[in-house]
C-alpha positions in Angstrom: -7.7 -4.8 -8.8 -11.0 -3.3 -7.3 -10.1 -4.3 -3.5 -6.4 -3.1 -4.0 -7.1 0.5 -5.7 -9.9 0.6 -3.8 -12.8 1.4 -7.0 -16.4 1.7 -6.9 -17.7 -0.8 -8.8 -21.0 -1.1 -9.8 -23.5 -3.7 -10.4 -27.6 -3.3 -12.1 -30.1 -6.5 -10.6 -33.5 -7.2 -11.1 -33.8 -8.5 -7.6 -35.9 -6.4 -4.6 -33.3 -5.2 -2.3 -29.8 -3.1 -3.4 -28.5 -3.1 -0.1 -24.1 -2.5 0.2 -22.3 -5.7 -0.7 -25.7 -7.7 -1.9 -24.4 -9.0 -5.2 -20.4 -8.9 -4.0 -18.6 -7.9 -0.8 -16.4 -5.8 -3.5 -19.4 -4.4 -4.6 -20.5 -0.4 -3.6 -22.5 0.6 -5.7 -25.8 -1.9 -6.6 -28.9 -0.6 -8.8 -32.3 -2.0 -8.5 -33.7 -2.3 -13.2 -36.1 -3.9 -15.0 -35.3 -7.5 -16.2 -34.4 -6.4 -19.9 -32.5 -3.6 -18.4 -30.0 -5.4 -16.6 -29.5 -7.5 -19.7 -29.2 -4.2 -21.7 -26.3 -3.3 -19.2 -25.0 -6.5 -19.4 -24.9 -6.5 -23.5 -23.3 -3.4 -23.1 -20.4 -4.5 -20.9 -20.2 -0.9 -19.0 -23.0 1.2 -16.3 -21.0 4.1 -17.7 -23.2 4.3 -20.8 -26.4 6.6 -21.4 -28.5 3.8 -22.5 -31.4 6.6 -24.6 -28.4 7.7 -26.9 -25.6 5.7 -27.1 -25.0 2.2 -29.0 -25.5 -0.8 -26.6 -22.7 -2.7 -29.6 -22.3 -3.5 -33.1 -24.2 -6.0 -35.0 -23.1 -8.9 -37.7 -22.6 -5.5 -40.3 -20.6 -3.7 -37.7 -23.2 -1.1 -37.6 -24.3 0.6 -34.2 -27.2 -1.3 -32.3 -29.2 1.0 -30.0 -31.0 -0.7 -27.0 -34.7 1.0 -28.7 -33.9 -1.2 -31.7 -33.8 -4.7 -29.7 -36.8 -3.6 -26.9 -39.2 -5.2 -27.3 -42.7 -4.3 -28.5 -46.2 -4.8 -26.5 -47.2 -7.5 -28.9 -44.1 -9.1 -28.6 -44.9 -9.1 -24.9 -47.8 -10.2 -25.1 -46.8 -12.9 -27.5 -44.5 -14.8 -25.1 -46.4 -14.2 -22.1 -49.2 -16.4 -23.9 -46.5 -18.5 -24.2 -45.5 -18.9 -20.6 -48.8 -18.8 -19.4 -50.6 -21.9 -20.7 -53.1 -23.4 -18.7 -52.3 -27.1 -19.9 -48.7 -26.8 -18.5 -49.4 -25.7 -15.0 -51.9 -28.4 -14.5 -49.4 -31.2 -16.2 -45.7 -29.5 -14.0 -48.6 -29.2 -10.6 -51.1 -31.7 -10.4 -48.2 -34.9 -10.1 -45.2 -32.6 -8.7 -43.2 -35.8 -8.1 -43.3 -37.6 -11.1 -42.8 -34.4 -12.9 -39.5 -33.6 -10.6 -37.8 -36.7 -10.2 -35.2 -34.9 -8.7 -37.0 -34.2 -5.5 -37.6 -37.6 -4.5 -33.8 -38.1 -4.5 -33.1 -35.3 -1.8 -32.3 -37.7 1.2 -34.9 -36.9 4.2 -35.1 -38.3 8.1 -38.9 -40.1 9.0 -40.1 -39.5 12.5 -42.2 -36.7 14.4 -38.9 -35.6 15.5 -36.1 -33.8 13.9 -33.0 -35.0 13.9 -30.2 -32.4 14.0 -27.2 -33.1 12.1 -24.3 -31.4 14.4 -22.4 -31.3 11.3 -24.6 -29.4 9.5 -23.7 -25.7 8.6 -27.1 -24.8 6.6 -29.4 -26.0 9.8 -29.1 -26.1 13.6 -31.0 -26.6 16.5 -32.1 -22.6 17.7 -30.4 -21.7 21.4 -33.5 -19.4 21.9 -35.4 -22.3 24.6 -31.8 -23.4 26.1 -32.7 -23.2 29.8 -36.1 -22.9 29.3 -38.3 -23.2 32.5 -41.8 -22.2 33.1 -41.0 -19.5 35.3 -41.2 -15.9 33.3 -38.6 -13.3 34.4 -38.9 -10.5 36.1 -37.6 -7.1 35.1 -34.2 -5.5 37.0 -32.0 -2.7 36.0 -28.9 -2.9 33.8 -25.5 -2.6 35.7 -22.4 -2.8 34.1 -22.9 -2.8 30.2 -20.2 -2.3 27.7 -20.7 -0.6 24.5 -20.7 -3.3 21.5 -21.1 -0.5 18.8 -22.0 3.0 18.5 -23.5 3.6 15.1 -25.0 6.6 13.2 -28.0 7.5 11.2 -30.1 5.5 8.8 -28.9 1.8 9.8 -30.6 -1.0 8.4 -31.7 -4.3 9.1 -29.5 -5.5 6.2 -26.3 -3.6 8.2 -27.2 -5.2 10.9 -27.8 -8.8 9.8 -26.7 -8.9 6.2 -28.6 -11.3 3.7 -25.9 -11.5 1.2 -22.3 -13.0 0.3 -20.1 -13.9 3.3 -16.7 -13.0 3.3 -14.0 -15.4 3.6 -12.2 -13.8 7.0 -15.2 -12.6 8.4 -16.2 -14.7 11.6 -18.5 -16.4 9.2 -16.3 -17.3 7.0 -13.5 -18.3 9.2 -16.7 -20.4 11.3 -17.1 -22.2 7.9 -13.6 -22.6 6.8 -13.4 -24.3 10.2 -15.9 -27.1 9.3 -14.4 -28.1 6.0 -16.6 -25.4 3.5 -14.7 -23.8 0.9 -15.3 -20.0 0.2 -16.7 -21.2 -3.5 -19.5 -23.1 -1.8 -20.2 -20.0 1.1 -24.2 -19.7 -0.9 -25.2 -16.4 1.5 -26.2 -15.8 4.9 -30.0 -15.2 3.5 -29.6 -19.2 3.0 -27.8 -20.0 5.9 -30.4 -18.2 8.4 -31.4 -21.9 9.5 -27.8 -21.8 11.4 -27.4 -19.7 14.4 -23.6 -19.8 14.1 -23.5 -18.2 11.0 -26.1 -15.5 11.8 -24.9 -14.7 15.2 -21.3 -14.2 13.7 -22.8 -12.0 10.6 -24.8 -9.9 12.7 -22.9 -6.0 12.4 -20.5 -7.9 9.7 -21.8 -5.9 6.9 -18.6 -4.8 5.1 -20.3 -1.1 5.2 -21.5 -0.6 8.7 -19.7 2.3 10.5 -18.5 1.8 14.1 -17.9 5.3 15.7 -15.7 3.5 18.2 -13.3 2.6 15.4 -13.2 5.9 13.1 -12.1 5.2 9.8 -13.5 1.7 9.6 -15.9 0.2 7.4 -17.2 -3.7 8.5 -17.8 -5.3 11.9 -15.3 -4.4 14.2 -14.8 -2.6 17.2 -12.7 -2.2 20.7 -13.0 -4.4 23.5 -12.5 -2.6 27.0 -10.3 -2.5 28.9 -7.2 -2.2 26.8 -9.4 -0.9 23.4 -7.9 -4.1 21.3 -9.6 -3.8 18.2 -11.0 -6.9 16.9 -14.5 -8.2 15.2 -17.4 -8.0 17.2 -18.5 -11.4 17.3 -15.2 -11.9 19.4 -15.2 -9.0 21.7 -19.5 -10.5 22.7 -17.6 -13.7 22.9 -15.1 -12.4 25.3 -17.6 -9.9 27.4 -20.2 -12.9 28.2 -17.0 -15.0 29.1 -17.1 -12.5 32.2 -20.6 -11.9 32.3 -20.3 -8.5 31.4 -24.4 -7.3 29.3 -23.9 -5.2 26.1 -25.3 -1.8 24.7 -25.4 -1.2 21.2 -25.6 2.8 20.6 -27.6 4.7 17.6 -28.3 7.3 15.4 -32.0 8.0 13.5 -34.1 5.5 11.4 -32.7 2.8 13.4 -33.8 -0.6 11.3 -35.2 1.1 8.6 -35.3 -1.9 5.6 -37.0 -5.5 5.5 -37.9 -6.4 8.6 -35.7 -8.9 8.8 -36.0 -11.3 12.1 -31.8 -12.1 12.5 -31.7 -8.6 13.1 -32.8 -8.6 16.5 -32.7 -12.3 17.0 -28.5 -11.7 16.4 -28.3 -9.1 18.5 -29.5 -11.0 21.6 -27.6 -14.1 20.6 -24.5 -10.7 20.4 -25.4 -10.8 24.0 -26.8 -7.4 23.8 -29.3 -6.1 26.2 -30.4 -2.8 25.2 -30.4 -0.8 22.0 -30.0 3.0 22.8 -30.7 4.9 19.9 -32.8 8.3 18.8 -35.5 6.7 17.0 -36.4 3.2 16.1 -38.3 2.1 12.9 -41.4 0.4 13.9 -41.5 -3.1 13.1 -37.7 -3.7 14.3 -38.8 -1.9 17.4 -41.2 -4.2 17.9 -38.6 -7.2 17.0 -36.0 -5.8 19.3 -38.9 -6.4 22.6 -39.7 -10.1 20.6 -36.6 -10.9 21.4 -35.9 -9.5 25.0 -33.8 -6.6 24.2 -34.8 -3.2 25.5 -35.4 -0.3 22.4 -34.8 3.1 24.6 -34.7 6.1 22.6 -32.8 9.3 23.7 -34.8 12.5 24.1 -34.7 15.1 21.1 -31.8 16.6 20.6 -29.7 14.7 22.4 -26.8 12.2 20.7 -23.9 10.3 20.8 -22.2 12.9 19.4 -23.5 15.3 22.0 -22.7 13.7 24.4 -19.2 12.7 23.4 -19.4 9.0 23.3 -16.0 6.9 22.0 -16.6 3.6 23.6 -14.8 4.2 26.7 -17.5 4.4 28.9 -19.7 2.0 31.0 -23.7 2.1 30.8 -26.3 1.4 33.7 -30.0 1.9 32.8 -32.0 2.3 35.7 -35.4 2.5 36.7 -37.1 -1.0 35.5 -37.7 -2.9 38.5 -40.7 -0.8 40.1 -43.6 -1.8 38.2 -42.7 -0.3 34.0 -44.7 0.9 32.3 -45.3 1.5 28.7 -43.0 4.8 27.1 -42.2 5.5 30.7 -38.9 7.4 31.5 -35.7 5.4 33.0 -32.3 6.5 33.5 -28.7 5.8 31.4 -25.9 6.3 33.8 -22.6 6.6 31.4 -19.7 6.3 33.6 -16.9 7.8 31.8 -13.6 6.4 31.9 -11.9 9.7 33.4 -14.3 8.7 36.5 -17.2 10.8 35.8 -20.7 9.9 35.6 -23.8 11.0 33.7 -27.4 10.9 34.2 -29.0 10.8 30.8 -33.3 10.1 31.2 -34.3 8.4 27.7 -37.6 6.6 27.1 -38.1 3.1 27.2 -40.0 2.0 24.1 -41.5 -0.8 25.0 -45.2 0.4 23.9 -47.7 -1.6 24.9 -48.9 -3.7 27.7 -48.5 -7.0 26.2 -44.7 -6.2 24.7 -44.3 -5.8 28.9 -45.2 -9.2 29.3 -42.7 -10.5 26.2 -40.2 -9.2 27.7 -40.7 -10.5 31.0 -40.8 -13.7 30.2 -37.4 -13.2 27.7 -38.9 -12.7 24.4 -42.0 -13.8 22.5 -40.1 -17.1 21.9 -40.6 -18.3 25.3 -43.8 -16.4 26.1 -45.9 -18.3 23.5 -44.6 -21.8 24.5 -45.6 -21.2 28.5 -49.1 -20.1 26.9 -49.2 -23.4 25.3 -47.7 -25.8 27.7 -50.4 -23.7 30.2 -53.3 -24.5 28.3 -52.7 -28.4 28.5 
């Protein structure tokens, strides 16, 4: 009913995030509240209510019951807190954890110095960040012939980039789980499966509310694959582009990467084959995370946007000026090759902000950089 009639259904939750689709893929309005208020709205059975004046239900005698009638007093709260924080209970439960929690001992585990990866696991897989690792760092080089994977608007959050909520059965991640014998009722969430890069890469830019301006009028992780302009999922387009060794870019507006400092927002971007993100501005931590994963953050000059440049996704991009003595925050050129054969050079700022970040990027990211440092010290 909700999907069929495009209803704006609402949820109330006492977690620490109210991102769209966090509770369910079809829930568009999510509101953070204290646990007692969540219970009160649950009793009322609707969010279309003024709890300060409307009754939330009726008592056994048929009389209206208001929130003020059941809201606990401070003395009641203190009494419950005193019972919950009994020191002796803490000593008993945590002094010998295994004996007090017998189910813990029943969890199967492996032994040995090295973890044995289970190829069939849908929760944890060996990450691909050290594949083809060598002791030699890379070099800065221009990006040539890149295609846009997405053109996004303002205030794209890390949850838009890498959602932590439920997994939609028709999404690339959902299809992957079904192919591996997992029923939709057992999907769990992206956040619970963050140890599996196969899931998280498929989930990157797959938030059901993200809007890719390359495909106007749509929501979710869809894009167009060029040449041809075929509409498909962002993940499927990424795989096709990577098969042809085509580098990718993402274009965005202001405040790109706001929200929680979710590492998979940068990891997934890297694994999709994105070489650069060009935005009007970046959230501080996400910009740093992009560099740490070997993805170039580039910033438009004031007044320049995807709209002023009339970008629609049919373009091909070069990033030039990277192969000669790169310095923090220097200007480089974004060369836009349009479908009509014309080209335009747009100066952008390289948002590698510090000398150490230059090292991180040259090494392919902070992970291979640290590994090379550790090996060289032994």
